[in-house]
PDB file of N, H, CA, C and O in Angstrom:
ATOM      1  N   HIS A   1     -11.737 -14.372  -4.333  1.00  0.00           N
ATOM      2  CA  HIS A   1     -10.814 -13.454  -3.692  1.00  0.00           C
ATOM      3  C   HIS A   1      -9.979 -12.757  -4.757  1.00  0.00           C
ATOM      4  O   HIS A   1      -9.425 -13.411  -5.642  1.00  0.00           O
ATOM      5  N   TYR A   2      -9.889 -11.451  -4.677  1.00  0.00           N
ATOM      6  H   TYR A   2     -10.339 -10.920  -3.959  1.00  0.00           H
ATOM      7  CA  TYR A   2      -9.133 -10.652  -5.635  1.00  0.00           C
ATOM      8  C   TYR A   2      -7.888 -10.088  -4.968  1.00  0.00           C
ATOM      9  O   TYR A   2      -7.908  -9.769  -3.779  1.00  0.00           O
ATOM     10  N   THR A   3      -6.817  -9.966  -5.720  1.00  0.00           N
ATOM     11  H   THR A   3      -6.801 -10.226  -6.685  1.00  0.00           H
ATOM     12  CA  THR A   3      -5.613  -9.343  -5.179  1.00  0.00           C
ATOM     13  C   THR A   3      -5.817  -7.828  -5.134  1.00  0.00           C
ATOM     14  O   THR A   3      -6.692  -7.288  -5.812  1.00  0.00           O
ATOM     15  N   ASN A   4      -5.006  -7.158  -4.335  1.00  0.00           N
ATOM     16  H   ASN A   4      -4.295  -7.597  -3.784  1.00  0.00           H
ATOM     17  CA  ASN A   4      -5.093  -5.708  -4.267  1.00  0.00           C
ATOM     18  C   ASN A   4      -4.765  -5.066  -5.611  1.00  0.00           C
ATOM     19  O   ASN A   4      -5.326  -4.025  -5.953  1.00  0.00           O
ATOM     20  N   LEU A   5      -3.868  -5.675  -6.370  1.00  0.00           N
ATOM     21  H   LEU A   5      -3.413  -6.520  -6.092  1.00  0.00           H
ATOM     22  CA  LEU A   5      -3.548  -5.171  -7.702  1.00  0.00           C
ATOM     23  C   LEU A   5      -4.758  -5.273  -8.620  1.00  0.00           C
ATOM     24  O   LEU A   5      -5.026  -4.353  -9.393  1.00  0.00           O
ATOM     25  N   GLU A   6      -5.489  -6.375  -8.545  1.00  0.00           N
ATOM     26  H   GLU A   6      -5.271  -7.122  -7.917  1.00  0.00           H
ATOM     27  CA  GLU A   6      -6.688  -6.536  -9.371  1.00  0.00           C
ATOM     28  C   GLU A   6      -7.756  -5.511  -8.994  1.00  0.00           C
ATOM     29  O   GLU A   6      -8.409  -4.943  -9.869  1.00  0.00           O
ATOM     30  N   VAL A   7      -7.932  -5.277  -7.714  1.00  0.00           N
ATOM     31  H   VAL A   7      -7.402  -5.739  -7.002  1.00  0.00           H
ATOM     32  CA  VAL A   7      -8.912  -4.291  -7.257  1.00  0.00           C
ATOM     33  C   VAL A   7      -8.505  -2.895  -7.717  1.00  0.00           C
ATOM     34  O   VAL A   7      -9.333  -2.138  -8.224  1.00  0.00           O
ATOM     35  N   ALA A   8      -7.228  -2.555  -7.539  1.00  0.00           N
ATOM     36  H   ALA A   8      -6.555  -3.170  -7.127  1.00  0.00           H
ATOM     37  CA  ALA A   8      -6.736  -1.248  -7.981  1.00  0.00           C
ATOM     38  C   ALA A   8      -6.934  -1.083  -9.480  1.00  0.00           C
ATOM     39  O   ALA A   8      -7.331  -0.011  -9.936  1.00  0.00           O
ATOM     40  N   SER A   9      -6.666  -2.120 -10.243  1.00  0.00           N
ATOM     41  H   SER A   9      -6.344  -2.991  -9.872  1.00  0.00           H
ATOM     42  CA  SER A   9      -6.839  -2.068 -11.695  1.00  0.00           C
ATOM     43  C   SER A   9      -8.278  -1.737 -12.070  1.00  0.00           C
ATOM     44  O   SER A   9      -8.520  -0.951 -12.987  1.00  0.00           O
ATOM     45  N   GLU A  10      -9.221  -2.329 -11.371  1.00  0.00           N
ATOM     46  H   GLU A  10      -9.025  -2.967 -10.627  1.00  0.00           H
ATOM     47  CA  GLU A  10     -10.639  -2.040 -11.645  1.00  0.00           C
ATOM     48  C   GLU A  10     -10.980  -0.586 -11.332  1.00  0.00           C
ATOM     49  O   GLU A  10     -11.728   0.051 -12.074  1.00  0.00           O
ATOM     50  N   TYR A  11     -10.439  -0.065 -10.243  1.00  0.00           N
ATOM     51  H   TYR A  11      -9.832  -0.583  -9.640  1.00  0.00           H
ATOM     52  CA  TYR A  11     -10.662   1.357  -9.922  1.00  0.00           C
ATOM     53  C   TYR A  11     -10.112   2.250 -11.028  1.00  0.00           C
ATOM     54  O   TYR A  11     -10.778   3.193 -11.454  1.00  0.00           O
ATOM     55  N   PHE A  12      -8.900   1.957 -11.495  1.00  0.00           N
ATOM     56  H   PHE A  12      -8.359   1.190 -11.149  1.00  0.00           H
ATOM     57  CA  PHE A  12      -8.293   2.778 -12.538  1.00  0.00           C
ATOM     58  C   PHE A  12      -9.048   2.654 -13.858  1.00  0.00           C
ATOM     59  O   PHE A  12      -9.205   3.641 -14.577  1.00  0.00           O
ATOM     60  N   LYS A  13      -9.513   1.456 -14.179  1.00  0.00           N
ATOM     61  H   LYS A  13      -9.385   0.654 -13.595  1.00  0.00           H
ATOM     62  CA  LYS A  13     -10.315   1.273 -15.392  1.00  0.00           C
ATOM     63  C   LYS A  13     -11.625   2.052 -15.314  1.00  0.00           C
ATOM     64  O   LYS A  13     -12.176   2.457 -16.338  1.00  0.00           O
ATOM     65  N   SER A  14     -12.121   2.259 -14.087  1.00  0.00           N
ATOM     66  H   SER A  14     -11.673   1.931 -13.256  1.00  0.00           H
ATOM     67  CA  SER A  14     -13.376   2.979 -13.887  1.00  0.00           C
ATOM     68  C   SER A  14     -13.179   4.487 -13.831  1.00  0.00           C
ATOM     69  O   SER A  14     -14.146   5.235 -13.683  1.00  0.00           O
ATOM     70  N   GLY A  15     -11.925   4.941 -13.949  1.00  0.00           N
ATOM     71  H   GLY A  15     -11.140   4.334 -14.069  1.00  0.00           H
ATOM     72  CA  GLY A  15     -11.683   6.379 -14.013  1.00  0.00           C
ATOM     73  C   GLY A  15     -10.951   6.989 -12.844  1.00  0.00           C
ATOM     74  O   GLY A  15     -10.659   8.185 -12.868  1.00  0.00           O
ATOM     75  N   ALA A  16     -10.644   6.217 -11.821  1.00  0.00           N
ATOM     76  H   ALA A  16     -10.882   5.245 -11.801  1.00  0.00           H
ATOM     77  CA  ALA A  16      -9.915   6.773 -10.674  1.00  0.00           C
ATOM     78  C   ALA A  16      -8.487   7.123 -11.095  1.00  0.00           C
ATOM     79  O   ALA A  16      -7.886   6.437 -11.922  1.00  0.00           O
ATOM     80  N   ASP A  17      -7.955   8.200 -10.513  1.00  0.00           N
ATOM     81  H   ASP A  17      -8.443   8.757  -9.841  1.00  0.00           H
ATOM     82  CA  ASP A  17      -6.557   8.525 -10.788  1.00  0.00           C
ATOM     83  C   ASP A  17      -5.686   8.350  -9.557  1.00  0.00           C
ATOM     84  O   ASP A  17      -4.462   8.443  -9.644  1.00  0.00           O
ATOM     85  N   LYS A  18      -6.308   8.097  -8.406  1.00  0.00           N
ATOM     86  H   LYS A  18      -7.303   8.021  -8.335  1.00  0.00           H
ATOM     87  CA  LYS A  18      -5.593   7.842  -7.154  1.00  0.00           C
ATOM     88  C   LYS A  18      -6.345   6.759  -6.387  1.00  0.00           C
ATOM     89  O   LYS A  18      -7.554   6.592  -6.547  1.00  0.00           O
ATOM     90  N   ILE A  19      -5.601   6.017  -5.544  1.00  0.00           N
ATOM     91  H   ILE A  19      -4.619   6.152  -5.414  1.00  0.00           H
ATOM     92  CA  ILE A  19      -6.223   5.060  -4.642  1.00  0.00           C
ATOM     93  C   ILE A  19      -5.673   5.277  -3.243  1.00  0.00           C
ATOM     94  O   ILE A  19      -4.573   5.802  -3.071  1.00  0.00           O
ATOM     95  N   SER A  20      -6.429   4.878  -2.268  1.00  0.00           N
ATOM     96  H   SER A  20      -7.323   4.452  -2.407  1.00  0.00           H
ATOM     97  CA  SER A  20      -6.029   5.017  -0.871  1.00  0.00           C
ATOM     98  C   SER A  20      -5.547   3.669  -0.352  1.00  0.00           C
ATOM     99  O   SER A  20      -6.233   2.656  -0.491  1.00  0.00           O
ATOM    100  N   ILE A  21      -4.370   3.669   0.243  1.00  0.00           N
ATOM    101  H   ILE A  21      -3.813   4.492   0.357  1.00  0.00           H
ATOM    102  CA  ILE A  21      -3.791   2.446   0.814  1.00  0.00           C
ATOM    103  C   ILE A  21      -3.611   2.690   2.304  1.00  0.00           C
ATOM    104  O   ILE A  21      -3.090   3.736   2.693  1.00  0.00           O
ATOM    105  N   GLY A  22      -4.024   1.761   3.137  1.00  0.00           N
ATOM    106  H   GLY A  22      -4.447   0.912   2.820  1.00  0.00           H
ATOM    107  CA  GLY A  22      -3.946   1.949   4.579  1.00  0.00           C
ATOM    108  C   GLY A  22      -2.952   1.048   5.259  1.00  0.00           C
ATOM    109  O   GLY A  22      -1.752   1.323   5.252  1.00  0.00           O
ATOM    110  N   SER A  23      -3.440  -0.032   5.851  1.00  0.00           N
ATOM    111  H   SER A  23      -4.414  -0.255   5.856  1.00  0.00           H
ATOM    112  CA  SER A  23      -2.623  -0.871   6.724  1.00  0.00           C
ATOM    113  C   SER A  23      -1.462  -1.549   6.008  1.00  0.00           C
ATOM    114  O   SER A  23      -0.445  -1.842   6.636  1.00  0.00           O
ATOM    115  N   ASP A  24      -1.588  -1.802   4.718  1.00  0.00           N
ATOM    116  H   ASP A  24      -2.414  -1.563   4.208  1.00  0.00           H
ATOM    117  CA  ASP A  24      -0.480  -2.427   3.996  1.00  0.00           C
ATOM    118  C   ASP A  24       0.748  -1.519   3.984  1.00  0.00           C
ATOM    119  O   ASP A  24       1.884  -1.991   3.942  1.00  0.00           O
ATOM    120  N   THR A  25       0.504  -0.214   4.023  1.00  0.00           N
ATOM    121  H   THR A  25      -0.419   0.170   4.057  1.00  0.00           H
ATOM    122  CA  THR A  25       1.608   0.741   4.090  1.00  0.00           C
ATOM    123  C   THR A  25       2.430   0.522   5.348  1.00  0.00           C
ATOM    124  O   THR A  25       3.660   0.503   5.302  1.00  0.00           O
ATOM    125  N   ILE A  26       1.749   0.358   6.462  1.00  0.00           N
ATOM    126  H   ILE A  26       0.750   0.373   6.499  1.00  0.00           H
ATOM    127  CA  ILE A  26       2.426   0.140   7.738  1.00  0.00           C
ATOM    128  C   ILE A  26       3.187  -1.181   7.721  1.00  0.00           C
ATOM    129  O   ILE A  26       4.345  -1.240   8.133  1.00  0.00           O
ATOM    130  N   CYS A  27       2.543  -2.230   7.249  1.00  0.00           N
ATOM    131  H   CYS A  27       1.602  -2.183   6.914  1.00  0.00           H
ATOM    132  CA  CYS A  27       3.192  -3.547   7.211  1.00  0.00           C
ATOM    133  C   CYS A  27       4.427  -3.537   6.318  1.00  0.00           C
ATOM    134  O   CYS A  27       5.464  -4.087   6.690  1.00  0.00           O
ATOM    135  N   ALA A  28       4.328  -2.917   5.142  1.00  0.00           N
ATOM    136  H   ALA A  28       3.486  -2.470   4.840  1.00  0.00           H
ATOM    137  CA  ALA A  28       5.467  -2.862   4.224  1.00  0.00           C
ATOM    138  C   ALA A  28       6.606  -2.052   4.822  1.00  0.00           C
ATOM    139  O   ALA A  28       7.772  -2.421   4.678  1.00  0.00           O
ATOM    140  N   THR A  29       6.280  -0.953   5.492  1.00  0.00           N
ATOM    141  H   THR A  29       5.333  -0.653   5.608  1.00  0.00           H
ATOM    142  CA  THR A  29       7.307  -0.111   6.115  1.00  0.00           C
ATOM    143  C   THR A  29       7.988  -0.837   7.261  1.00  0.00           C
ATOM    144  O   THR A  29       9.213  -0.807   7.376  1.00  0.00           O
ATOM    145  N   GLU A  30       7.206  -1.487   8.109  1.00  0.00           N
ATOM    146  H   GLU A  30       6.211  -1.512   8.016  1.00  0.00           H
ATOM    147  CA  GLU A  30       7.790  -2.243   9.223  1.00  0.00           C
ATOM    148  C   GLU A  30       8.712  -3.346   8.726  1.00  0.00           C
ATOM    149  O   GLU A  30       9.787  -3.559   9.286  1.00  0.00           O
ATOM    150  N   GLU A  31       8.298  -4.046   7.680  1.00  0.00           N
ATOM    151  H   GLU A  31       7.425  -3.873   7.225  1.00  0.00           H
ATOM    152  CA  GLU A  31       9.121  -5.113   7.102  1.00  0.00           C
ATOM    153  C   GLU A  31      10.427  -4.543   6.551  1.00  0.00           C
ATOM    154  O   GLU A  31      11.499  -5.108   6.765  1.00  0.00           O
ATOM    155  N   TYR A  32      10.327  -3.421   5.843  1.00  0.00           N
ATOM    156  H   TYR A  32       9.457  -2.962   5.669  1.00  0.00           H
ATOM    157  CA  TYR A  32      11.525  -2.807   5.284  1.00  0.00           C
ATOM    158  C   TYR A  32      12.476  -2.333   6.389  1.00  0.00           C
ATOM    159  O   TYR A  32      13.688  -2.528   6.290  1.00  0.00           O
ATOM    160  N   LEU A  33      11.933  -1.718   7.429  1.00  0.00           N
ATOM    161  H   LEU A  33      10.948  -1.560   7.509  1.00  0.00           H
ATOM    162  CA  LEU A  33      12.775  -1.242   8.526  1.00  0.00           C
ATOM    163  C   LEU A  33      13.429  -2.406   9.273  1.00  0.00           C
ATOM    164  O   LEU A  33      14.559  -2.285   9.746  1.00  0.00           O
ATOM    165  N   ARG A  34      12.727  -3.517   9.378  1.00  0.00           N
ATOM    166  H   ARG A  34      11.809  -3.615   8.994  1.00  0.00           H
ATOM    167  CA  ARG A  34      13.260  -4.691  10.068  1.00  0.00           C
ATOM    168  C   ARG A  34      14.360  -5.373   9.263  1.00  0.00           C
ATOM    169  O   ARG A  34      15.376  -5.788   9.823  1.00  0.00           O
ATOM    170  N   THR A  35      14.159  -5.491   7.940  1.00  0.00           N
ATOM    171  H   THR A  35      13.335  -5.155   7.485  1.00  0.00           H
ATOM    172  CA  THR A  35      15.093  -6.266   7.112  1.00  0.00           C
ATOM    173  C   THR A  35      16.035  -5.407   6.276  1.00  0.00           C
ATOM    174  O   THR A  35      17.126  -5.849   5.915  1.00  0.00           O
ATOM    175  N   GLY A  36      15.616  -4.174   5.967  1.00  0.00           N
ATOM    176  H   GLY A  36      14.730  -3.815   6.261  1.00  0.00           H
ATOM    177  CA  GLY A  36      16.407  -3.317   5.090  1.00  0.00           C
ATOM    178  C   GLY A  36      16.297  -3.695   3.627  1.00  0.00           C
ATOM    179  O   GLY A  36      17.060  -3.208   2.794  1.00  0.00           O
ATOM    180  N   VAL A  37      15.330  -4.579   3.308  1.00  0.00           N
ATOM    181  H   VAL A  37      14.709  -4.975   3.985  1.00  0.00           H
ATOM    182  CA  VAL A  37      15.166  -5.071   1.936  1.00  0.00           C
ATOM    183  C   VAL A  37      13.703  -4.931   1.533  1.00  0.00           C
ATOM    184  O   VAL A  37      12.803  -5.268   2.302  1.00  0.00           O
ATOM    185  N   LYS A  38      13.473  -4.429   0.318  1.00  0.00           N
ATOM    186  H   LYS A  38      14.204  -4.155  -0.307  1.00  0.00           H
ATOM    187  CA  LYS A  38      12.116  -4.390  -0.210  1.00  0.00           C
ATOM    188  C   LYS A  38      11.735  -5.793  -0.658  1.00  0.00           C
ATOM    189  O   LYS A  38      12.490  -6.446  -1.377  1.00  0.00           O
ATOM    190  N   SER A  39      10.574  -6.252  -0.236  1.00  0.00           N
ATOM    191  H   SER A  39       9.961  -5.721   0.349  1.00  0.00           H
ATOM    192  CA  SER A  39      10.158  -7.622  -0.556  1.00  0.00           C
ATOM    193  C   SER A  39       9.634  -7.759  -1.977  1.00  0.00           C
ATOM    194  O   SER A  39       9.776  -8.812  -2.600  1.00  0.00           O
ATOM    195  N   GLY A  40       9.031  -6.696  -2.487  1.00  0.00           N
ATOM    196  H   GLY A  40       8.916  -5.841  -1.981  1.00  0.00           H
ATOM    197  CA  GLY A  40       8.421  -6.762  -3.813  1.00  0.00           C
ATOM    198  C   GLY A  40       7.054  -7.403  -3.811  1.00  0.00           C
ATOM    199  O   GLY A  40       6.411  -7.494  -4.857  1.00  0.00           O
ATOM    200  N   THR A  41       6.595  -7.854  -2.645  1.00  0.00           N
ATOM    201  H   THR A  41       7.117  -7.780  -1.796  1.00  0.00           H
ATOM    202  CA  THR A  41       5.310  -8.555  -2.573  1.00  0.00           C
ATOM    203  C   THR A  41       4.187  -7.725  -1.967  1.00  0.00           C
ATOM    204  O   THR A  41       3.029  -8.140  -2.009  1.00  0.00           O
ATOM    205  N   SER A  42       4.501  -6.565  -1.407  1.00  0.00           N
ATOM    206  H   SER A  42       5.441  -6.227  -1.373  1.00  0.00           H
ATOM    207  CA  SER A  42       3.441  -5.760  -0.791  1.00  0.00           C
ATOM    208  C   SER A  42       2.559  -5.143  -1.874  1.00  0.00           C
ATOM    209  O   SER A  42       2.984  -4.992  -3.020  1.00  0.00           O
ATOM    210  N   SER A  43       1.349  -4.793  -1.509  1.00  0.00           N
ATOM    211  H   SER A  43       1.003  -4.916  -0.579  1.00  0.00           H
ATOM    212  CA  SER A  43       0.429  -4.135  -2.441  1.00  0.00           C
ATOM    213  C   SER A  43       1.051  -2.859  -2.981  1.00  0.00           C
ATOM    214  O   SER A  43       0.953  -2.551  -4.169  1.00  0.00           O
ATOM    215  N   LEU A  44       1.689  -2.131  -2.088  1.00  0.00           N
ATOM    216  H   LEU A  44       1.769  -2.382  -1.124  1.00  0.00           H
ATOM    217  CA  LEU A  44       2.340  -0.873  -2.463  1.00  0.00           C
ATOM    218  C   LEU A  44       3.324  -1.086  -3.608  1.00  0.00           C
ATOM    219  O   LEU A  44       3.293  -0.364  -4.604  1.00  0.00           O
ATOM    220  N   GLU A  45       4.180  -2.061  -3.462  1.00  0.00           N
ATOM    221  H   GLU A  45       4.206  -2.648  -2.653  1.00  0.00           H
ATOM    222  CA  GLU A  45       5.206  -2.326  -4.476  1.00  0.00           C
ATOM    223  C   GLU A  45       4.602  -2.870  -5.771  1.00  0.00           C
ATOM    224  O   GLU A  45       5.005  -2.462  -6.861  1.00  0.00           O
ATOM    225  N   GLN A  46       3.654  -3.772  -5.661  1.00  0.00           N
ATOM    226  H   GLN A  46       3.326  -4.103  -4.776  1.00  0.00           H
ATOM    227  CA  GLN A  46       3.061  -4.375  -6.854  1.00  0.00           C
ATOM    228  C   GLN A  46       2.286  -3.354  -7.681  1.00  0.00           C
ATOM    229  O   GLN A  46       2.414  -3.309  -8.904  1.00  0.00           O
ATOM    230  N   ILE A  47       1.486  -2.536  -7.006  1.00  0.00           N
ATOM    231  H   ILE A  47       1.383  -2.572  -6.012  1.00  0.00           H
ATOM    232  CA  ILE A  47       0.688  -1.537  -7.730  1.00  0.00           C
ATOM    233  C   ILE A  47       1.587  -0.463  -8.317  1.00  0.00           C
ATOM    234  O   ILE A  47       1.349  -0.012  -9.437  1.00  0.00           O
ATOM    235  N   SER A  48       2.615  -0.043  -7.586  1.00  0.00           N
ATOM    236  H   SER A  48       2.808  -0.409  -6.676  1.00  0.00           H
ATOM    237  CA  SER A  48       3.494   1.007  -8.110  1.00  0.00           C
ATOM    238  C   SER A  48       4.313   0.511  -9.304  1.00  0.00           C
ATOM    239  O   SER A  48       4.670   1.311 -10.169  1.00  0.00           O
ATOM    240  N   LYS A  49       4.613  -0.770  -9.371  1.00  0.00           N
ATOM    241  H   LYS A  49       4.323  -1.419  -8.668  1.00  0.00           H
ATOM    242  CA  LYS A  49       5.317  -1.315 -10.541  1.00  0.00           C
ATOM    243  C   LYS A  49       4.475  -1.156 -11.804  1.00  0.00           C
ATOM    244  O   LYS A  49       5.004  -0.912 -12.889  1.00  0.00           O
ATOM    245  N   VAL A  50       3.165  -1.296 -11.653  1.00  0.00           N
ATOM    246  H   VAL A  50       2.735  -1.494 -10.772  1.00  0.00           H
ATOM    247  CA  VAL A  50       2.272  -1.232 -12.807  1.00  0.00           C
ATOM    248  C   VAL A  50       1.829   0.204 -13.104  1.00  0.00           C
ATOM    249  O   VAL A  50       1.803   0.619 -14.263  1.00  0.00           O
ATOM    250  N   TYR A  51       1.478   0.968 -12.050  1.00  0.00           N
ATOM    251  H   TYR A  51       1.499   0.631 -11.108  1.00  0.00           H
ATOM    252  CA  TYR A  51       0.855   2.276 -12.241  1.00  0.00           C
ATOM    253  C   TYR A  51       1.713   3.464 -11.812  1.00  0.00           C
ATOM    254  O   TYR A  51       1.352   4.608 -12.091  1.00  0.00           O
ATOM    255  N   GLY A  52       2.824   3.223 -11.150  1.00  0.00           N
ATOM    256  H   GLY A  52       3.117   2.294 -10.924  1.00  0.00           H
ATOM    257  CA  GLY A  52       3.692   4.311 -10.701  1.00  0.00           C
ATOM    258  C   GLY A  52       3.418   4.727  -9.266  1.00  0.00           C
ATOM    259  O   GLY A  52       2.372   4.407  -8.700  1.00  0.00           O
ATOM    260  N   ASN A  53       4.373   5.444  -8.686  1.00  0.00           N
ATOM    261  H   ASN A  53       5.222   5.703  -9.145  1.00  0.00           H
ATOM    262  CA  ASN A  53       4.267   5.856  -7.282  1.00  0.00           C
ATOM    263  C   ASN A  53       3.263   6.972  -7.048  1.00  0.00           C
ATOM    264  O   ASN A  53       2.833   7.179  -5.913  1.00  0.00           O
ATOM    265  N   GLN A  54       2.883   7.687  -8.079  1.00  0.00           N
ATOM    266  H   GLN A  54       3.233   7.518  -9.001  1.00  0.00           H
ATOM    267  CA  GLN A  54       2.019   8.852  -7.926  1.00  0.00           C
ATOM    268  C   GLN A  54       0.559   8.492  -7.685  1.00  0.00           C
ATOM    269  O   GLN A  54      -0.247   9.395  -7.456  1.00  0.00           O
ATOM    270  N   VAL A  55       0.183   7.231  -7.724  1.00  0.00           N
ATOM    271  H   VAL A  55       0.838   6.498  -7.910  1.00  0.00           H
ATOM    272  CA  VAL A  55      -1.224   6.844  -7.636  1.00  0.00           C
ATOM    273  C   VAL A  55      -1.725   6.664  -6.205  1.00  0.00           C
ATOM    274  O   VAL A  55      -2.893   6.333  -5.999  1.00  0.00           O
ATOM    275  N   TYR A  56      -0.868   6.877  -5.223  1.00  0.00           N
ATOM    276  H   TYR A  56       0.080   7.146  -5.390  1.00  0.00           H
ATOM    277  CA  TYR A  56      -1.240   6.586  -3.834  1.00  0.00           C
ATOM    278  C   TYR A  56      -1.657   7.803  -3.041  1.00  0.00           C
ATOM    279  O   TYR A  56      -1.105   8.893  -3.188  1.00  0.00           O
ATOM    280  N   ILE A  57      -2.636   7.588  -2.207  1.00  0.00           N
ATOM    281  H   ILE A  57      -3.085   6.702  -2.088  1.00  0.00           H
ATOM    282  CA  ILE A  57      -2.942   8.474  -1.100  1.00  0.00           C
ATOM    283  C   ILE A  57      -2.841   7.576   0.126  1.00  0.00           C
ATOM    284  O   ILE A  57      -3.627   6.641   0.284  1.00  0.00           O
ATOM    285  N   LEU A  58      -1.888   7.856   0.978  1.00  0.00           N
ATOM    286  H   LEU A  58      -1.249   8.615   0.850  1.00  0.00           H
ATOM    287  CA  LEU A  58      -1.700   7.014   2.157  1.00  0.00           C
ATOM    288  C   LEU A  58      -2.701   7.417   3.219  1.00  0.00           C
ATOM    289  O   LEU A  58      -2.804   8.589   3.581  1.00  0.00           O
ATOM    290  N   ASP A  59      -3.422   6.459   3.703  1.00  0.00           N
ATOM    291  H   ASP A  59      -3.339   5.507   3.409  1.00  0.00           H
ATOM    292  CA  ASP A  59      -4.495   6.676   4.659  1.00  0.00           C
ATOM    293  C   ASP A  59      -4.126   5.953   5.946  1.00  0.00           C
ATOM    294  O   ASP A  59      -4.412   4.766   6.108  1.00  0.00           O
ATOM    295  N   VAL A  60      -3.491   6.677   6.857  1.00  0.00           N
ATOM    296  H   VAL A  60      -3.259   7.641   6.726  1.00  0.00           H
ATOM    297  CA  VAL A  60      -2.996   6.055   8.084  1.00  0.00           C
ATOM    298  C   VAL A  60      -3.626   6.751   9.284  1.00  0.00           C
ATOM    299  O   VAL A  60      -3.567   7.975   9.403  1.00  0.00           O
ATOM    300  N   PHE A  61      -4.221   5.974  10.162  1.00  0.00           N
ATOM    301  H   PHE A  61      -4.268   4.979  10.066  1.00  0.00           H
ATOM    302  CA  PHE A  61      -4.776   6.487  11.400  1.00  0.00           C
ATOM    303  C   PHE A  61      -3.866   6.074  12.539  1.00  0.00           C
ATOM    304  O   PHE A  61      -3.755   4.891  12.861  1.00  0.00           O
ATOM    305  N   ALA A  62      -3.228   7.036  13.137  1.00  0.00           N
ATOM    306  H   ALA A  62      -3.319   7.997  12.876  1.00  0.00           H
ATOM    307  CA  ALA A  62      -2.302   6.737  14.232  1.00  0.00           C
ATOM    308  C   ALA A  62      -3.048   6.777  15.562  1.00  0.00           C
ATOM    309  O   ALA A  62      -3.906   7.631  15.784  1.00  0.00           O
ATOM    310  N   THR A  63      -2.707   5.846  16.433  1.00  0.00           N
ATOM    311  H   THR A  63      -2.009   5.153  16.253  1.00  0.00           H
ATOM    312  CA  THR A  63      -3.270   5.833  17.777  1.00  0.00           C
ATOM    313  C   THR A  63      -2.126   5.761  18.772  1.00  0.00           C
ATOM    314  O   THR A  63      -1.055   5.233  18.474  1.00  0.00           O
ATOM    315  N   ASP A  64      -2.363   6.286  19.923  1.00  0.00           N
ATOM    316  H   ASP A  64      -3.233   6.716  20.164  1.00  0.00           H
ATOM    317  CA  ASP A  64      -1.347   6.221  20.980  1.00  0.00           C
ATOM    318  C   ASP A  64      -1.538   4.953  21.781  1.00  0.00           C
ATOM    319  O   ASP A  64      -2.654   4.599  22.160  1.00  0.00           O
ATOM    320  N   MET A  65      -0.441   4.279  22.030  1.00  0.00           N
ATOM    321  H   MET A  65       0.466   4.567  21.722  1.00  0.00           H
ATOM    322  CA  MET A  65      -0.486   3.078  22.864  1.00  0.00           C
ATOM    323  C   MET A  65       0.471   3.305  24.044  1.00  0.00           C
ATOM    324  O   MET A  65       1.644   3.625  23.854  1.00  0.00           O
ATOM    325  N   PHE A  66      -0.034   3.139  25.214  1.00  0.00           N
ATOM    326  H   PHE A  66      -0.987   2.879  25.368  1.00  0.00           H
ATOM    327  CA  PHE A  66       0.790   3.326  26.396  1.00  0.00           C
ATOM    328  C   PHE A  66       0.957   1.989  27.106  1.00  0.00           C
ATOM    329  O   PHE A  66      -0.020   1.292  27.382  1.00  0.00           O
ATOM    330  N   ILE A  67       2.196   1.645  27.394  1.00  0.00           N
ATOM    331  H   ILE A  67       2.989   2.211  27.170  1.00  0.00           H
ATOM    332  CA  ILE A  67       2.476   0.419  28.123  1.00  0.00           C
ATOM    333  C   ILE A  67       3.012   0.809  29.495  1.00  0.00           C
ATOM    334  O   ILE A  67       3.996   1.540  29.604  1.00  0.00           O
ATOM    335  N   PHE A  68       2.369   0.324  30.516  1.00  0.00           N
ATOM    336  H   PHE A  68       1.569  -0.271  30.427  1.00  0.00           H
ATOM    337  CA  PHE A  68       2.794   0.653  31.885  1.00  0.00           C
ATOM    338  C   PHE A  68       3.420  -0.547  32.554  1.00  0.00           C
ATOM    339  O   PHE A  68       3.837  -0.463  33.708  1.00  0.00           O
TER     340      PHE A  68
END
């Protein structure tokens, strides 16, 4: 099992200049909105500490949920 940081590192070593992050973005945002504190443990935070904030392309698919 590889961490998201390790996987991202391999992409960057192979020549990528951006990576796509999906569901972890939602989880990190929900956690931040709930607590008001950055955890420092999300993939987003760990990768940006090493490679900077400019390396992300956020890939979010929104769906409508209706509760009756």
